N, C-alpha and C positions, 0 to 999 in steps of 0.2 A: 602525379605532383604529391611528395612525400607529406603525410599528414601531421600535424604539429605535436608537439608533445604536450599531451594531456593536460588542455587548459593553464598552464604557464603557471598553477598553483602554488601560493606563497607556505611553505614550511608552520604547520600548526604548532605551537608551542603544545609540551606535554601535560595539557589539564586531564586531570582525574575525569571531570566530567563535561564537555562540553556542551550539553542540553539537560536541564534540569526544572520537572513540573514538580513545584510545592504546594500541595493542597491549593492545583490552580481550579477555579470556578469560576462560571460566568453565568449569571442567572440575567433574565429578561423578565422583571413582576416576578411574578410568581414559578416561571418556569426556570428548572435549571439545564441551561442547554451545556455546561461542561458541571461536573459536580465532583470538586475534591480530588483531582486526581495526582496521583506521584508517579515520576517513574526520574528515571537517569540515562544518558547516553554517554558513550566513553566516543574517543578519539578515534577517527576512522571507520564506524561503524555507521552499515547501511541497515537502518530499522523499517519495516513495514508496518505501516499504520493503518489499520483496517478496523471498518466499522459499517454497517448500514447508512442509508442518506437520515440526514438527521441525529446522528447518533453523538455528534459534536467534535470531528475530525477536525473539518472546516474552522470551526472555530476555536479550538486549541492552537492548530496553526496560524490562527491571525494573531492571537495572543501572545505566540512565540516570537514572533514577527513584528510585535508592536504597533500593528495596527490597531487594535482593539483592546482595553485596560480589562483587567480581569475583574470581576465582583471582590474576589478574594485571594490568597494566596498567591504566587507568586511564581514568573518564568525566569530563568536564569540560561544565560548565551555566553559561554569563551566565559564563566567565571565574573559575568556582571547582570546586575539586575535588567530585566527588558520592562520598558525601551530604555534604552541609554549607546553609548559611542560602540556599542559593540558590534550594533545590527550593521554599522558599515563592511564589517564581515561575514555579512551573513547574504548568502543570494537565496530569493524567493520566489517562486511561481504559486499562486496560489488563484485556486479558481480558475478561469479560461483566462489566459493574460490577454491584455486590451492593447491597442498600439494606432497610432496616428493613420487611418487606413488611406490614407492621398498621398504620404510618405513610402520611400522606398524601405524596405526591409533593414539596408545597412543605414540609411539616415533615421529611422526610429533605434539603433543601437548608438550612433555617434550620440544621438539626441540625450540618451540614458547614459551612458559614458559623461559628457561635458554635465550634468546633471548632479552624478556619483563625482568626480573629481578625480585624478592619477588615474587614468585608465590610458595608455597609449594605444595610437591607432594600430598599429600591428596587432593588437589585441582583439578588433573587432575581425581582422580577417582569421586570425587563427579559430573564433568560436564559430564562425560562418561556415568554415571549413568543417570545425570538427563537428556539427549537426546537419552538416550536407547541404547548406542554403547559399555555397559561395556562387554557384550558377543563377540564384534568382534572388539575387540580393540586391538587384537595380531594379525589380519589379515590385510596383506599389504593394502593400498589404493589404489592398482591398481585394487585389486578385488573388490573394493567397489562398488556399484550403484552407481547411481546420490544422490538417496534420501540419500542415506548414507553419500555420501559426504558432501550432505546440512546440514546433522545434527552434522559432522563432525567441518564443517564451524561454526556452532551456539556456538559447544561446545568451540570451539577458541578463540572464540569474546568473552564468559562467561570467559575466565581464570584467568582473573586479576582483578573480582568481580569489572567491570567498573559501572560508573555511569551514563553511555550515550553510548545507544546503537545505531548507523547505520546501518538499516539494507537494503538490497537491494533484492529482490525476493528470500526473504530464504525460501520460499516454493516448490521453482522448483523441480522437480522428484517425488514430494512426493507424496503416496497414499492419500485416503479422511483421513484415521487413522490419517497417519503421520501429516497432513496438521491441524487436529484437535489438536493432542498433541503439536507441535510447535506454536498453539494458545493460549492453555493454559498453556504451557512453559513459553511465551511471558509476557500474565496475570500474573502468577505469579513473573516473574521479574519487571515487574514495581508496584506490589504492595510493595515491597521493597523499592519503593523511586528512581529508574529508570526510566530515561526518555527515550523513545524509539521512533525514526524515521524510519516506516517503508514503504518499496516502494511494491507495487504488481499488479500484472494486475489479480489476482482471485479477483473480488469484491465482492463475496459472502465472502468470508473470511475475508477481510477488514470490511465489513461491521460488522463482528459478532466479530471484535477485537478492534476498535478503537472508541471515540467517537467523534474525530475531523479530519478533512480530509483538507488537503491542492492539490489544484490541480491545474498542470502548463500543459501548451499548446502553443507549440513554443517559449518555454524557458520566458514566464509570467507566473504569478500567477494568475489565472483567479478566486479561492475561496480560501478563509481560514475563515473557522469556523466549529461549530456543524455539524457533519452528519446529523443529525435532522432537523437544517436549510437548506440546500442543498436540502434533498427530500422535505422539505416542501415546498422552494420557487420555486423550480422549476416544482412540483407537481400544485401549485396554477399558474403559467404560463400557465401551458397548461394542459388538461384533458385526460388521459389515456383511453381509451374505447375499449373492445373487441365488436364486433359486428358480427350477425351469419345472414345469410336471404337465402331463399329457393333457389337462385341463384348466387351461390359465385362470378362468373365472373362478373354479374349486378352491385353486393357490391360495389366490388373494380372498376370497371368503374364511377359509382356512386361518390365515395370518391373521387375518381383522380379528377372529372369534378367541384366538391366543391372545390376544389383548397389544398386537403389534401393529404398527402402522405402515402397509406395506406402500411399495409404489409400482405400479407396473412398466417392464420396459418394454413395450409396446410388439414383444417376441414370444408372447405365453407364457411370461417370468415374469418375476417381480425381486426388487431390491429390498431388503427390508433391514433393519438393525436390531442386532438381540443382544440383552443384556447378556454381557462375557458368562455369568453363571447358569444360563437357561442355554448357550451355543452349542456344546456337545448333546443335550437332548431336540435340538431343535427337529432333526430329521425323523427321529422318531416318534414325535407329538405330531408330524405334519403324517405320518404313515396311518396312525391312529385314525386320526382323524379321517382317512379314506382318502388323499391324497395319494397320485403316483406319482412319485418327483422321478425325474429324469436326469436332473445334474442339480449342483448345488457348490457353489464355491466362495469359497470368502475374498471379499473385496481387498486388495490393499487400500489403505484411507491416504487421501491426498488433501493439503490444506485446505482446500474449498469444502471436502465432505467434515474436516474436522471442526473447521470455523462455522460452518451453519449449525452443525449441534451443539458449538460452543455457544452461540446468541440466541439458540432455541432454549438454553440451561438443559438439553439433555444429557447427561453427563459431564457437566463443568466443573474442569479441574478446581481444585481446592486449593 
């Protein structure tokens, strides 16, 4: 059976900024869950939203979806302040999706379609096929695995052919094949002009999906820019090396004595981040310390390595 055209998504008008956070803040008592963040996302962008647990990702998404009100600042979606009428053109999947467990997957989507209005019956079949739940659509949701519920949540977010998707950890509970399928689905959605803001802790998948990163820590935005820029800047600040020696313990001790924080690799070697200014002298300094180095290679930086050093404040880009 032929797959449907990706989502039957409506054409998006030419908004310069589709999602806007303007000094967006949320406080709970004296605690700032989100602290004055600013960013703008354009039409058709897929932007990755990164941050450790408790950093403020879900709170930000809730404010943009109109589920909670900001303490100060504002969020705007499709040119209108949130909450407002533009939210009818937004699809959301924030935290683990919830459904009526005694109802079948198809019936849950039919109920959501009726609540939203103006969703043709054929659209339910399209989104079920799109997330590959068409064969499980008559099964009660209480019998669904977590991965199946995640797929159903994505299907529900696409029901009314949204122009914006706000997705919080959409691949939770999926196996590697399922994660890859969702990634391709989101790419196909974005190709139709839909703007997607997606948070995830699976950095390897974010790296394959997005071209731009928003990184948040302790409620503050610490990076907003292209993925390649984050990796390049963090790589330029420090140089990651993998070093091996005849005596692994002596290698680790020497690196610590030199002021570094090496990580043993379990094979008698170590991975260590060295300031760029020290990189050329690393091997000579180890030899002078009495270490017999057998191999040393510079490690290509990836998103995970760059992100971890960003939130630790090690070589943070200005």
